[in-house]
C-alpha angles and dihedrals in degrees: 000000000000115000102272095224092059094060121105119234089255092052093045091049090054092045093051091048090050089047091236087141137351131251088244090058090046091048094047090051090054094044089054090049091051091050091051093048103052088122087075092059089213096139121056093183128021118204104192097155093050091044093054091046091052091045092054090050090050091050090051090051093048091049090056092045091248101111118137124231091275097035110160097356112141114225138178120228123215109239090242092074115087111237117192112249092356120104113260116187109158079230090282128127088224089069097034094125099036118126110175120223089210140057126236114247094241094053092042088057091051090052090045087058093050103260121153123229114224095179147285121308129223121252140166110285107281086349090289107140147059099225109037091245097118097068116120086226092061131256125318116236121227111234087221121086132187112261110272094005135105094198111134111235132204117249092216125254165327091345093040095133091053094050095042093048093049093046092048092050093245093130134011093236140342142215116244140169131226124204099154104352103320094137101035100043096052089044089055092048094052105035093249130127117252125187122195104191127212112286107270096024094103123038117253092200111126094013115118104251125238105160110354099203092051107033117104131167122228143152134271112203142156097252139025090246091053091050089052091050092051093044092058091058096041097049128077145099118293120189088203090067113061091198092055112111120229101226131127115263109236124217095264092187089063088067092063111104096011116138119268092193111142095012115140114229118195121217107199113218092205091067090067095096127193109260094016108164113257090234092060092047091049092049091051092051091048092050091051090050091052091053091046093051088052089058104269122136117231120216130177111238135184128229098177099181094056091101091065096046100091094048092047092046092053089056099044097042097049091044091056091042090054089054096043096046093051086088091070098084104130093253108096107020143343128037121357122191110189123235138178090257138018090258092051091048089054091049095046093046095050094042091052097037103045123068124227097267093049091048090049093052094043089052092048090048094048090049096052091047094049120113099259097043107036095096095039095051119009098037092045092049090053090052090051088050090056090052092050090052090049091052089060093044090053092051094047090046087064091064098266110152098194142350124235120212139149113274097219137009092238144002121272116305131212124280107264094015097111104023097104098064115046092193091057088053093048090055089070087077095057095113098038110045096073090065092057093043089055095039092235132146118257133179131197117209128186106250109165147321135269125237091277094054096257121140123256127194140209125216129219118197118200143193117273112290091358097117089135091069090051091052092051092047092043091054090055089056091044092052092048096045098039125217125293130205127185121247108253114249103147 
């Protein structure tokens, strides 16, 4: 029998239905893999007893013919999603002792459909980071290495634990969140598939907030089909989230394998950056050629306000973070560091509880929202955001079905390589932030490797609520590029 951890969700689903193995066997195989891969630091909390309990329940359901669409499938959960009775920290010291008495909507829907929770996955503190080095539990290690090198690499962020665990075959899929590229960038760095849905497609209720108008939950999986399977369970209207959109959830898996003949694919000229590595340019050209040979039509498009996106994003996101993180004051829950007055208790708690990157962003956000600077920075950034959104609307109004771009400006870099200069780190989000600013869906698909054998990804950006088209296009790229797995060293 094939090693159970190497199966895709689709293959495992078929195997469980055929009774080739049980969910308990599948779960035990993954728990053993997690135990053997602690060097990756992908999981911050393992829940083996709960996993086995859920697996037995799934097996009982399958035996009665009552299994849900994810019955018995073992998943990892990013530590930003509240899980009832299971510690949820957002990988911050300020929430180190927080155990929520409620379940996030997205995870409750996964459990409704029969999935099994293996544990909580590492992420950048409060999802603030592009490398998963800001977690209070320490950095996540990418299972990929450069050929002939033992240098430990970052898996990307903030959903680095999710991407690393899926790439290293520790879980069959994982929940993740994307505020400026936190699903798509780690997916590109680890040769996994990451889908950031349209804003409002997945409920944000029960997910620790970073920037409420940008955050969106989505899946990281090994294949496009697996991502589509997970998306169907994760998506849906939630009356508890006022930004959740009341639209039917399509069968995303049905889009896999459908013809893309006649689809118009936009190639934005503004994404051709000065100094872009030749490998990224070559990958982009190859991806376009694969889509063309499958019957798509390529057209050059213009997104003129792209050059302002990163600057505007790093005003809007910290401003919202400053507002959202004001609730962590040591009064109601989480860490409390005493002081001689209430003000001093607030200051001590936040100084002790927040890491350097979170403090930096909260301070930037507080500054741009302050009385003298609100109009000059925050209001102007919101106007730029409107223009970015309009750029996309203009392109889609011309009949373009999706836009093809690189996912990242480089392959994964070494742990500690970019920590000194925050701006250098922020530039990793150059291709991804526009999608969040416009509230659009975007998917990252593994498409090739660089000269050192590291994976590179391409990104497809779609029309609002048209994730199905992205899945069908993504599968064409996946079929042409093939699938990549890292050589095991851990």
